PDB file of N, CA, C and O in Angstrom:
ATOM      1  N   MET A   1      34.289  26.617 -56.778  1.00  0.00           N
ATOM      2  CA  MET A   1      35.220  25.531 -57.039  1.00  0.00           C
ATOM      3  C   MET A   1      34.843  24.348 -56.152  1.00  0.00           C
ATOM      4  O   MET A   1      34.799  24.477 -54.929  1.00  0.00           O
ATOM      5  N   PRO A   2      34.573  23.209 -56.758  1.00  0.00           N
ATOM      6  CA  PRO A   2      34.232  22.029 -55.954  1.00  0.00           C
ATOM      7  C   PRO A   2      35.437  21.521 -55.164  1.00  0.00           C
ATOM      8  O   PRO A   2      36.584  21.855 -55.460  1.00  0.00           O
ATOM      9  N   ILE A   3      35.147  20.721 -54.171  1.00  0.00           N
ATOM     10  CA  ILE A   3      36.209  20.140 -53.349  1.00  0.00           C
ATOM     11  C   ILE A   3      37.022  19.178 -54.212  1.00  0.00           C
ATOM     12  O   ILE A   3      36.466  18.335 -54.916  1.00  0.00           O
ATOM     13  N   SER A   4      38.323  19.316 -54.147  1.00  0.00           N
ATOM     14  CA  SER A   4      39.193  18.469 -54.968  1.00  0.00           C
ATOM     15  C   SER A   4      39.157  17.024 -54.470  1.00  0.00           C
ATOM     16  O   SER A   4      38.911  16.761 -53.293  1.00  0.00           O
ATOM     17  N   GLN A   5      39.404  16.112 -55.381  1.00  0.00           N
ATOM     18  CA  GLN A   5      39.427  14.689 -55.037  1.00  0.00           C
ATOM     19  C   GLN A   5      40.527  14.403 -54.018  1.00  0.00           C
ATOM     20  O   GLN A   5      40.360  13.554 -53.141  1.00  0.00           O
ATOM     21  N   GLU A   6      41.646  15.107 -54.132  1.00  0.00           N
ATOM     22  CA  GLU A   6      42.756  14.905 -53.188  1.00  0.00           C
ATOM     23  C   GLU A   6      42.335  15.267 -51.765  1.00  0.00           C
ATOM     24  O   GLU A   6      42.642  14.546 -50.815  1.00  0.00           O
ATOM     25  N   LEU A   7      41.625  16.397 -51.626  1.00  0.00           N
ATOM     26  CA  LEU A   7      41.164  16.815 -50.305  1.00  0.00           C
ATOM     27  C   LEU A   7      40.117  15.835 -49.785  1.00  0.00           C
ATOM     28  O   LEU A   7      40.126  15.476 -48.607  1.00  0.00           O
ATOM     29  N   LEU A   8      39.229  15.410 -50.654  1.00  0.00           N
ATOM     30  CA  LEU A   8      38.180  14.478 -50.250  1.00  0.00           C
ATOM     31  C   LEU A   8      38.765  13.156 -49.753  1.00  0.00           C
ATOM     32  O   LEU A   8      38.206  12.531 -48.852  1.00  0.00           O
ATOM     33  N   GLU A   9      39.867  12.736 -50.326  1.00  0.00           N
ATOM     34  CA  GLU A   9      40.514  11.495 -49.893  1.00  0.00           C
ATOM     35  C   GLU A   9      41.165  11.632 -48.516  1.00  0.00           C
ATOM     36  O   GLU A   9      41.350  10.637 -47.816  1.00  0.00           O
ATOM     37  N   ILE A  10      41.510  12.852 -48.131  1.00  0.00           N
ATOM     38  CA  ILE A  10      42.160  13.100 -46.841  1.00  0.00           C
ATOM     39  C   ILE A  10      41.134  13.301 -45.728  1.00  0.00           C
ATOM     40  O   ILE A  10      41.325  12.829 -44.607  1.00  0.00           O
ATOM     41  N   LEU A  11      40.046  14.001 -46.043  1.00  0.00           N
ATOM     42  CA  LEU A  11      39.053  14.341 -45.028  1.00  0.00           C
ATOM     43  C   LEU A  11      38.290  13.112 -44.550  1.00  0.00           C
ATOM     44  O   LEU A  11      37.923  12.243 -45.341  1.00  0.00           O
ATOM     45  N   VAL A  12      38.060  13.056 -43.253  1.00  0.00           N
ATOM     46  CA  VAL A  12      37.233  12.019 -42.640  1.00  0.00           C
ATOM     47  C   VAL A  12      36.361  12.677 -41.583  1.00  0.00           C
ATOM     48  O   VAL A  12      36.626  13.804 -41.163  1.00  0.00           O
ATOM     49  N   CYS A  13      35.341  11.984 -41.165  1.00  0.00           N
ATOM     50  CA  CYS A  13      34.494  12.480 -40.090  1.00  0.00           C
ATOM     51  C   CYS A  13      35.348  12.629 -38.831  1.00  0.00           C
ATOM     52  O   CYS A  13      36.043  11.686 -38.451  1.00  0.00           O
ATOM     53  N   PRO A  14      35.311  13.794 -38.177  1.00  0.00           N
ATOM     54  CA  PRO A  14      36.128  13.978 -36.976  1.00  0.00           C
ATOM     55  C   PRO A  14      35.667  13.128 -35.790  1.00  0.00           C
ATOM     56  O   PRO A  14      36.427  12.920 -34.844  1.00  0.00           O
ATOM     57  N   GLU A  15      34.447  12.646 -35.837  1.00  0.00           N
ATOM     58  CA  GLU A  15      33.917  11.837 -34.737  1.00  0.00           C
ATOM     59  C   GLU A  15      34.218  10.351 -34.926  1.00  0.00           C
ATOM     60  O   GLU A  15      34.715   9.695 -34.011  1.00  0.00           O
ATOM     61  N   THR A  16      33.918   9.821 -36.111  1.00  0.00           N
ATOM     62  CA  THR A  16      34.009   8.376 -36.334  1.00  0.00           C
ATOM     63  C   THR A  16      35.154   7.962 -37.246  1.00  0.00           C
ATOM     64  O   THR A  16      35.473   6.778 -37.359  1.00  0.00           O
ATOM     65  N   LYS A  17      35.764   8.933 -37.889  1.00  0.00           N
ATOM     66  CA  LYS A  17      36.848   8.704 -38.869  1.00  0.00           C
ATOM     67  C   LYS A  17      36.350   8.001 -40.133  1.00  0.00           C
ATOM     68  O   LYS A  17      37.153   7.471 -40.901  1.00  0.00           O
ATOM     69  N   GLN A  18      35.041   7.992 -40.353  1.00  0.00           N
ATOM     70  CA  GLN A  18      34.488   7.422 -41.579  1.00  0.00           C
ATOM     71  C   GLN A  18      34.822   8.320 -42.768  1.00  0.00           C
ATOM     72  O   GLN A  18      34.942   9.535 -42.610  1.00  0.00           O
ATOM     73  N   PRO A  19      34.973   7.734 -43.954  1.00  0.00           N
ATOM     74  CA  PRO A  19      35.182   8.552 -45.151  1.00  0.00           C
ATOM     75  C   PRO A  19      33.940   9.382 -45.460  1.00  0.00           C
ATOM     76  O   PRO A  19      32.846   9.098 -44.975  1.00  0.00           O
ATOM     77  N   LEU A  20      34.133  10.403 -46.270  1.00  0.00           N
ATOM     78  CA  LEU A  20      33.056  11.321 -46.631  1.00  0.00           C
ATOM     79  C   LEU A  20      32.877  11.346 -48.138  1.00  0.00           C
ATOM     80  O   LEU A  20      33.818  11.102 -48.893  1.00  0.00           O
ATOM     81  N   THR A  21      31.655  11.646 -48.567  1.00  0.00           N
ATOM     82  CA  THR A  21      31.377  11.835 -49.985  1.00  0.00           C
ATOM     83  C   THR A  21      30.639  13.157 -50.159  1.00  0.00           C
ATOM     84  O   THR A  21      30.015  13.658 -49.224  1.00  0.00           O
ATOM     85  N   VAL A  22      30.715  13.709 -51.351  1.00  0.00           N
ATOM     86  CA  VAL A  22      30.030  14.968 -51.638  1.00  0.00           C
ATOM     87  C   VAL A  22      28.525  14.700 -51.693  1.00  0.00           C
ATOM     88  O   VAL A  22      28.076  13.741 -52.321  1.00  0.00           O
ATOM     89  N   ALA A  23      27.760  15.560 -51.030  1.00  0.00           N
ATOM     90  CA  ALA A  23      26.308  15.408 -50.976  1.00  0.00           C
ATOM     91  C   ALA A  23      25.680  15.656 -52.340  1.00  0.00           C
ATOM     92  O   ALA A  23      26.164  16.473 -53.123  1.00  0.00           O
ATOM     93  N   ALA A  24      24.605  14.944 -52.609  1.00  0.00           N
ATOM     94  CA  ALA A  24      23.837  15.155 -53.836  1.00  0.00           C
ATOM     95  C   ALA A  24      23.215  16.552 -53.812  1.00  0.00           C
ATOM     96  O   ALA A  24      22.850  17.062 -52.753  1.00  0.00           O
ATOM     97  N   GLU A  25      23.102  17.156 -54.985  1.00  0.00           N
ATOM     98  CA  GLU A  25      22.517  18.497 -55.077  1.00  0.00           C
ATOM     99  C   GLU A  25      21.088  18.520 -54.554  1.00  0.00           C
ATOM    100  O   GLU A  25      20.655  19.525 -53.989  1.00  0.00           O
ATOM    101  N   THR A  26      20.350  17.429 -54.734  1.00  0.00           N
ATOM    102  CA  THR A  26      18.971  17.392 -54.243  1.00  0.00           C
ATOM    103  C   THR A  26      18.932  17.475 -52.720  1.00  0.00           C
ATOM    104  O   THR A  26      18.071  18.153 -52.159  1.00  0.00           O
ATOM    105  N   LEU A  27      19.850  16.794 -52.053  1.00  0.00           N
ATOM    106  CA  LEU A  27      19.917  16.857 -50.592  1.00  0.00           C
ATOM    107  C   LEU A  27      20.273  18.265 -50.137  1.00  0.00           C
ATOM    108  O   LEU A  27      19.663  18.790 -49.206  1.00  0.00           O
ATOM    109  N   VAL A  28      21.249  18.874 -50.782  1.00  0.00           N
ATOM    110  CA  VAL A  28      21.646  20.243 -50.428  1.00  0.00           C
ATOM    111  C   VAL A  28      20.454  21.184 -50.608  1.00  0.00           C
ATOM    112  O   VAL A  28      20.213  22.050 -49.766  1.00  0.00           O
ATOM    113  N   GLY A  29      19.716  21.019 -51.690  1.00  0.00           N
ATOM    114  CA  GLY A  29      18.535  21.847 -51.932  1.00  0.00           C
ATOM    115  C   GLY A  29      17.482  21.675 -50.850  1.00  0.00           C
ATOM    116  O   GLY A  29      16.902  22.655 -50.383  1.00  0.00           O
ATOM    117  N   GLN A  30      17.233  20.431 -50.449  1.00  0.00           N
ATOM    118  CA  GLN A  30      16.252  20.161 -49.390  1.00  0.00           C
ATOM    119  C   GLN A  30      16.679  20.797 -48.071  1.00  0.00           C
ATOM    120  O   GLN A  30      15.860  21.386 -47.365  1.00  0.00           O
ATOM    121  N   LEU A  31      17.956  20.676 -47.744  1.00  0.00           N
ATOM    122  CA  LEU A  31      18.445  21.268 -46.496  1.00  0.00           C
ATOM    123  C   LEU A  31      18.359  22.785 -46.554  1.00  0.00           C
ATOM    124  O   LEU A  31      17.998  23.417 -45.561  1.00  0.00           O
ATOM    125  N   ASN A  32      18.683  23.384 -47.698  1.00  0.00           N
ATOM    126  CA  ASN A  32      18.600  24.839 -47.826  1.00  0.00           C
ATOM    127  C   ASN A  32      17.160  25.334 -47.707  1.00  0.00           C
ATOM    128  O   ASN A  32      16.929  26.432 -47.201  1.00  0.00           O
ATOM    129  N   GLU A  33      16.193  24.543 -48.165  1.00  0.00           N
ATOM    130  CA  GLU A  33      14.784  24.906 -47.976  1.00  0.00           C
ATOM    131  C   GLU A  33      14.447  24.951 -46.491  1.00  0.00           C
ATOM    132  O   GLU A  33      13.772  25.870 -46.028  1.00  0.00           O
ATOM    133  N   ARG A  34      14.919  23.959 -45.750  1.00  0.00           N
ATOM    134  CA  ARG A  34      14.662  23.933 -44.303  1.00  0.00           C
ATOM    135  C   ARG A  34      15.397  25.066 -43.589  1.00  0.00           C
ATOM    136  O   ARG A  34      14.893  25.608 -42.606  1.00  0.00           O
ATOM    137  N   ILE A  35      16.584  25.424 -44.079  1.00  0.00           N
ATOM    138  CA  ILE A  35      17.309  26.563 -43.506  1.00  0.00           C
ATOM    139  C   ILE A  35      16.488  27.828 -43.713  1.00  0.00           C
ATOM    140  O   ILE A  35      16.332  28.625 -42.788  1.00  0.00           O
ATOM    141  N   ALA A  36      15.961  28.019 -44.924  1.00  0.00           N
ATOM    142  CA  ALA A  36      15.154  29.203 -45.232  1.00  0.00           C
ATOM    143  C   ALA A  36      13.897  29.265 -44.362  1.00  0.00           C
ATOM    144  O   ALA A  36      13.436  30.351 -44.009  1.00  0.00           O
ATOM    145  N   GLN A  37      13.349  28.108 -44.020  1.00  0.00           N
ATOM    146  CA  GLN A  37      12.155  28.044 -43.171  1.00  0.00           C
ATOM    147  C   GLN A  37      12.486  28.189 -41.686  1.00  0.00           C
ATOM    148  O   GLN A  37      11.593  28.367 -40.857  1.00  0.00           O
ATOM    149  N   GLY A  38      13.776  28.111 -41.358  1.00  0.00           N
ATOM    150  CA  GLY A  38      14.190  28.220 -39.960  1.00  0.00           C
ATOM    151  C   GLY A  38      13.951  26.955 -39.158  1.00  0.00           C
ATOM    152  O   GLY A  38      13.842  27.007 -37.933  1.00  0.00           O
ATOM    153  N   THR A  39      13.869  25.804 -39.847  1.00  0.00           N
ATOM    154  CA  THR A  39      13.542  24.555 -39.147  1.00  0.00           C
ATOM    155  C   THR A  39      14.702  23.567 -39.063  1.00  0.00           C
ATOM    156  O   THR A  39      14.525  22.459 -38.555  1.00  0.00           O
ATOM    157  N   LEU A  40      15.873  23.941 -39.546  1.00  0.00           N
ATOM    158  CA  LEU A  40      17.012  23.016 -39.540  1.00  0.00           C
ATOM    159  C   LEU A  40      17.954  23.354 -38.391  1.00  0.00           C
ATOM    160  O   LEU A  40      18.346  24.507 -38.211  1.00  0.00           O
ATOM    161  N   THR A  41      18.313  22.330 -37.615  1.00  0.00           N
ATOM    162  CA  THR A  41      19.262  22.531 -36.522  1.00  0.00           C
ATOM    163  C   THR A  41      20.482  21.644 -36.740  1.00  0.00           C
ATOM    164  O   THR A  41      20.429  20.644 -37.457  1.00  0.00           O
ATOM    165  N   ASN A  42      21.583  22.040 -36.101  1.00  0.00           N
ATOM    166  CA  ASN A  42      22.803  21.230 -36.174  1.00  0.00           C
ATOM    167  C   ASN A  42      22.892  20.352 -34.930  1.00  0.00           C
ATOM    168  O   ASN A  42      21.983  20.351 -34.100  1.00  0.00           O
ATOM    169  N   ARG A  43      23.975  19.614 -34.803  1.00  0.00           N
ATOM    170  CA  ARG A  43      24.110  18.682 -33.668  1.00  0.00           C
ATOM    171  C   ARG A  43      24.162  19.388 -32.324  1.00  0.00           C
ATOM    172  O   ARG A  43      23.826  18.795 -31.299  1.00  0.00           O
ATOM    173  N   ALA A  44      24.577  20.639 -32.319  1.00  0.00           N
ATOM    174  CA  ALA A  44      24.613  21.401 -31.073  1.00  0.00           C
ATOM    175  C   ALA A  44      23.220  21.893 -30.682  1.00  0.00           C
ATOM    176  O   ALA A  44      23.031  22.428 -29.590  1.00  0.00           O
ATOM    177  N   GLY A  45      22.247  21.710 -31.576  1.00  0.00           N
ATOM    178  CA  GLY A  45      20.889  22.160 -31.297  1.00  0.00           C
ATOM    179  C   GLY A  45      20.614  23.575 -31.752  1.00  0.00           C
ATOM    180  O   GLY A  45      19.514  24.087 -31.543  1.00  0.00           O
ATOM    181  N   ALA A  46      21.592  24.220 -32.369  1.00  0.00           N
ATOM    182  CA  ALA A  46      21.421  25.592 -32.847  1.00  0.00           C
ATOM    183  C   ALA A  46      20.746  25.588 -34.216  1.00  0.00           C
ATOM    184  O   ALA A  46      20.997  24.708 -35.039  1.00  0.00           O
ATOM    185  N   THR A  47      19.895  26.574 -34.448  1.00  0.00           N
ATOM    186  CA  THR A  47      19.260  26.723 -35.753  1.00  0.00           C
ATOM    187  C   THR A  47      20.307  27.130 -36.771  1.00  0.00           C
ATOM    188  O   THR A  47      21.079  28.062 -36.543  1.00  0.00           O
ATOM    189  N   VAL A  48      20.331  26.427 -37.896  1.00  0.00           N
ATOM    190  CA  VAL A  48      21.260  26.764 -38.977  1.00  0.00           C
ATOM    191  C   VAL A  48      20.657  27.941 -39.727  1.00  0.00           C
ATOM    192  O   VAL A  48      19.560  27.835 -40.275  1.00  0.00           O
ATOM    193  N   ALA A  49      21.374  29.073 -39.754  1.00  0.00           N
ATOM    194  CA  ALA A  49      20.836  30.295 -40.340  1.00  0.00           C
ATOM    195  C   ALA A  49      21.378  30.591 -41.729  1.00  0.00           C
ATOM    196  O   ALA A  49      20.740  31.310 -42.498  1.00  0.00           O
ATOM    197  N   GLU A  50      22.536  30.053 -42.059  1.00  0.00           N
ATOM    198  CA  GLU A  50      23.191  30.373 -43.329  1.00  0.00           C
ATOM    199  C   GLU A  50      23.103  29.183 -44.280  1.00  0.00           C
ATOM    200  O   GLU A  50      23.434  28.055 -43.915  1.00  0.00           O
ATOM    201  N   ALA A  51      22.650  29.455 -45.512  1.00  0.00           N
ATOM    202  CA  ALA A  51      22.540  28.401 -46.523  1.00  0.00           C
ATOM    203  C   ALA A  51      23.901  27.751 -46.758  1.00  0.00           C
ATOM    204  O   ALA A  51      24.946  28.365 -46.543  1.00  0.00           O
ATOM    205  N   ILE A  52      23.864  26.503 -47.202  1.00  0.00           N
ATOM    206  CA  ILE A  52      25.101  25.782 -47.492  1.00  0.00           C
ATOM    207  C   ILE A  52      25.298  25.705 -49.002  1.00  0.00           C
ATOM    208  O   ILE A  52      24.331  25.639 -49.760  1.00  0.00           O
ATOM    209  N   ASP A  53      26.551  25.715 -49.428  1.00  0.00           N
ATOM    210  CA  ASP A  53      26.878  25.603 -50.851  1.00  0.00           C
ATOM    211  C   ASP A  53      26.938  24.143 -51.276  1.00  0.00           C
ATOM    212  O   ASP A  53      26.621  23.799 -52.415  1.00  0.00           O
ATOM    213  N   SER A  54      27.347  23.297 -50.351  1.00  0.00           N
ATOM    214  CA  SER A  54      27.509  21.871 -50.598  1.00  0.00           C
ATOM    215  C   SER A  54      27.585  21.198 -49.236  1.00  0.00           C
ATOM    216  O   SER A  54      27.334  21.827 -48.207  1.00  0.00           O
ATOM    217  N   GLY A  55      27.929  19.932 -49.236  1.00  0.00           N
ATOM    218  CA  GLY A  55      28.075  19.225 -47.976  1.00  0.00           C
ATOM    219  C   GLY A  55      28.841  17.940 -48.175  1.00  0.00           C
ATOM    220  O   GLY A  55      28.924  17.408 -49.282  1.00  0.00           O
ATOM    221  N   LEU A  56      29.400  17.448 -47.080  1.00  0.00           N
ATOM    222  CA  LEU A  56      30.116  16.177 -47.085  1.00  0.00           C
ATOM    223  C   LEU A  56      29.358  15.215 -46.181  1.00  0.00           C
ATOM    224  O   LEU A  56      29.144  15.491 -45.001  1.00  0.00           O
ATOM    225  N   VAL A  57      28.959  14.097 -46.744  1.00  0.00           N
ATOM    226  CA  VAL A  57      28.131  13.126 -46.036  1.00  0.00           C
ATOM    227  C   VAL A  57      29.004  11.997 -45.514  1.00  0.00           C
ATOM    228  O   VAL A  57      29.834  11.442 -46.235  1.00  0.00           O
ATOM    229  N   ARG A  58      28.797  11.672 -44.250  1.00  0.00           N
ATOM    230  CA  ARG A  58      29.498  10.565 -43.618  1.00  0.00           C
ATOM    231  C   ARG A  58      29.103   9.256 -44.294  1.00  0.00           C
ATOM    232  O   ARG A  58      27.994   9.130 -44.813  1.00  0.00           O
ATOM    233  N   GLU A  59      30.009   8.289 -44.284  1.00  0.00           N
ATOM    234  CA  GLU A  59      29.790   7.010 -44.963  1.00  0.00           C
ATOM    235  C   GLU A  59      28.492   6.322 -44.535  1.00  0.00           C
ATOM    236  O   GLU A  59      27.826   5.696 -45.360  1.00  0.00           O
ATOM    237  N   ASP A  60      28.129   6.431 -43.257  1.00  0.00           N
ATOM    238  CA  ASP A  60      26.892   5.792 -42.792  1.00  0.00           C
ATOM    239  C   ASP A  60      25.642   6.593 -43.148  1.00  0.00           C
ATOM    240  O   ASP A  60      24.525   6.150 -42.879  1.00  0.00           O
ATOM    241  N   GLY A  61      25.825   7.777 -43.755  1.00  0.00           N
ATOM    242  CA  GLY A  61      24.703   8.581 -44.212  1.00  0.00           C
ATOM    243  C   GLY A  61      23.930   9.297 -43.128  1.00  0.00           C
ATOM    244  O   GLY A  61      22.860   9.841 -43.401  1.00  0.00           O
ATOM    245  N   ARG A  62      24.433   9.316 -41.914  1.00  0.00           N
ATOM    246  CA  ARG A  62      23.691   9.924 -40.801  1.00  0.00           C
ATOM    247  C   ARG A  62      23.887  11.426 -40.677  1.00  0.00           C
ATOM    248  O   ARG A  62      22.979  12.131 -40.239  1.00  0.00           O
ATOM    249  N   TYR A  63      25.071  11.931 -41.058  1.00  0.00           N
ATOM    250  CA  TYR A  63      25.366  13.354 -40.867  1.00  0.00           C
ATOM    251  C   TYR A  63      26.029  13.962 -42.088  1.00  0.00           C
ATOM    252  O   TYR A  63      26.734  13.292 -42.842  1.00  0.00           O
ATOM    253  N   LEU A  64      25.781  15.246 -42.258  1.00  0.00           N
ATOM    254  CA  LEU A  64      26.394  16.038 -43.316  1.00  0.00           C
ATOM    255  C   LEU A  64      27.180  17.167 -42.670  1.00  0.00           C
ATOM    256  O   LEU A  64      26.687  17.842 -41.766  1.00  0.00           O
ATOM    257  N   TYR A  65      28.396  17.365 -43.135  1.00  0.00           N
ATOM    258  CA  TYR A  65      29.201  18.509 -42.715  1.00  0.00           C
ATOM    259  C   TYR A  65      29.040  19.579 -43.784  1.00  0.00           C
ATOM    260  O   TYR A  65      29.314  19.323 -44.956  1.00  0.00           O
ATOM    261  N   PRO A  66      28.598  20.783 -43.396  1.00  0.00           N
ATOM    262  CA  PRO A  66      28.329  21.814 -44.397  1.00  0.00           C
ATOM    263  C   PRO A  66      29.600  22.347 -45.050  1.00  0.00           C
ATOM    264  O   PRO A  66      30.677  22.349 -44.454  1.00  0.00           O
ATOM    265  N   VAL A  67      29.442  22.796 -46.295  1.00  0.00           N
ATOM    266  CA  VAL A  67      30.515  23.462 -47.027  1.00  0.00           C
ATOM    267  C   VAL A  67      29.994  24.844 -47.396  1.00  0.00           C
ATOM    268  O   VAL A  67      28.945  24.977 -48.026  1.00  0.00           O
ATOM    269  N   ARG A  68      30.740  25.871 -46.998  1.00  0.00           N
ATOM    270  CA  ARG A  68      30.387  27.255 -47.330  1.00  0.00           C
ATOM    271  C   ARG A  68      31.615  27.936 -47.908  1.00  0.00           C
ATOM    272  O   ARG A  68      32.714  27.826 -47.363  1.00  0.00           O
ATOM    273  N   ASP A  69      31.423  28.636 -49.008  1.00  0.00           N
ATOM    274  CA  ASP A  69      32.534  29.325 -49.682  1.00  0.00           C
ATOM    275  C   ASP A  69      33.688  28.365 -49.951  1.00  0.00           C
ATOM    276  O   ASP A  69      34.854  28.727 -49.790  1.00  0.00           O
ATOM    277  N   ASP A  70      33.362  27.146 -50.358  1.00  0.00           N
ATOM    278  CA  ASP A  70      34.338  26.099 -50.689  1.00  0.00           C
ATOM    279  C   ASP A  70      35.164  25.629 -49.498  1.00  0.00           C
ATOM    280  O   ASP A  70      36.213  25.009 -49.679  1.00  0.00           O
ATOM    281  N   ILE A  71      34.703  25.917 -48.280  1.00  0.00           N
ATOM    282  CA  ILE A  71      35.422  25.502 -47.072  1.00  0.00           C
ATOM    283  C   ILE A  71      34.552  24.511 -46.294  1.00  0.00           C
ATOM    284  O   ILE A  71      33.470  24.872 -45.831  1.00  0.00           O
ATOM    285  N   PRO A  72      35.015  23.267 -46.146  1.00  0.00           N
ATOM    286  CA  PRO A  72      34.256  22.306 -45.345  1.00  0.00           C
ATOM    287  C   PRO A  72      34.335  22.664 -43.859  1.00  0.00           C
ATOM    288  O   PRO A  72      35.416  22.925 -43.331  1.00  0.00           O
ATOM    289  N   ILE A  73      33.189  22.674 -43.199  1.00  0.00           N
ATOM    290  CA  ILE A  73      33.115  22.974 -41.767  1.00  0.00           C
ATOM    291  C   ILE A  73      33.108  21.629 -41.038  1.00  0.00           C
ATOM    292  O   ILE A  73      32.062  20.999 -40.879  1.00  0.00           O
ATOM    293  N   MET A  74      34.289  21.204 -40.601  1.00  0.00           N
ATOM    294  CA  MET A  74      34.463  19.857 -40.056  1.00  0.00           C
ATOM    295  C   MET A  74      34.405  19.837 -38.525  1.00  0.00           C
ATOM    296  O   MET A  74      35.248  19.222 -37.874  1.00  0.00           O
ATOM    297  N   LEU A  75      33.415  20.507 -37.967  1.00  0.00           N
ATOM    298  CA  LEU A  75      33.211  20.525 -36.521  1.00  0.00           C
ATOM    299  C   LEU A  75      32.008  19.649 -36.190  1.00  0.00           C
ATOM    300  O   LEU A  75      30.961  19.766 -36.827  1.00  0.00           O
ATOM    301  N   ILE A  76      32.149  18.784 -35.212  1.00  0.00           N
ATOM    302  CA  ILE A  76      31.073  17.855 -34.858  1.00  0.00           C
ATOM    303  C   ILE A  76      29.781  18.604 -34.552  1.00  0.00           C
ATOM    304  O   ILE A  76      28.713  18.191 -35.004  1.00  0.00           O
ATOM    305  N   ASP A  77      29.854  19.693 -33.796  1.00  0.00           N
ATOM    306  CA  ASP A  77      28.653  20.450 -33.438  1.00  0.00           C
ATOM    307  C   ASP A  77      27.976  21.094 -34.641  1.00  0.00           C
ATOM    308  O   ASP A  77      26.784  21.394 -34.580  1.00  0.00           O
ATOM    309  N   GLU A  78      28.704  21.313 -35.733  1.00  0.00           N
ATOM    310  CA  GLU A  78      28.136  21.937 -36.933  1.00  0.00           C
ATOM    311  C   GLU A  78      27.504  20.919 -37.878  1.00  0.00           C
ATOM    312  O   GLU A  78      26.835  21.302 -38.838  1.00  0.00           O
ATOM    313  N   ALA A  79      27.706  19.626 -37.618  1.00  0.00           N
ATOM    314  CA  ALA A  79      27.136  18.589 -38.480  1.00  0.00           C
ATOM    315  C   ALA A  79      25.611  18.654 -38.440  1.00  0.00           C
ATOM    316  O   ALA A  79      25.013  19.025 -37.431  1.00  0.00           O
ATOM    317  N   ILE A  80      25.005  18.287 -39.558  1.00  0.00           N
ATOM    318  CA  ILE A  80      23.552  18.314 -39.703  1.00  0.00           C
ATOM    319  C   ILE A  80      23.075  16.875 -39.876  1.00  0.00           C
ATOM    320  O   ILE A  80      23.560  16.146 -40.742  1.00  0.00           O
ATOM    321  N   ALA A  81      22.122  16.481 -39.044  1.00  0.00           N
ATOM    322  CA  ALA A  81      21.562  15.130 -39.159  1.00  0.00           C
ATOM    323  C   ALA A  81      20.773  15.024 -40.453  1.00  0.00           C
ATOM    324  O   ALA A  81      20.021  15.929 -40.816  1.00  0.00           O
ATOM    325  N   ILE A  82      20.956  13.910 -41.140  1.00  0.00           N
ATOM    326  CA  ILE A  82      20.210  13.650 -42.365  1.00  0.00           C
ATOM    327  C   ILE A  82      19.076  12.708 -42.007  1.00  0.00           C
ATOM    328  O   ILE A  82      19.304  11.577 -41.578  1.00  0.00           O
ATOM    329  N   GLU A  83      17.862  13.180 -42.187  1.00  0.00           N
ATOM    330  CA  GLU A  83      16.689  12.365 -41.871  1.00  0.00           C
ATOM    331  C   GLU A  83      16.430  11.413 -43.016  1.00  0.00           C
ATOM    332  O   GLU A  83      16.402  11.812 -44.180  1.00  0.00           O
ATOM    333  N   THR A  84      16.243  10.167 -42.679  1.00  0.00           N
ATOM    334  CA  THR A  84      15.982   9.172 -43.724  1.00  0.00           C
ATOM    335  C   THR A  84      14.557   8.686 -43.673  1.00  0.00           C
ATOM    336  O   THR A  84      14.162   7.845 -44.481  1.00  0.00           O
TER     337      THR A  84
END
């Protein structure tokens, strides 16, 4: 079940309070490839070991908050930097 529009309107980045948007499937796929390779880390510096189902991208496009089992993980340390 995708994140409802009502929930998306309420959620903001816990660090900057910027609005969030649902990540493109291509971005999620790229991040999951890096997770499978063991090369993706989160803001805390820990290797991300579990694939993500989706993600919420901060308005400035710098970070993605992972979504697993339809639950957004809105912890700053769990955010994943998006390389541009």
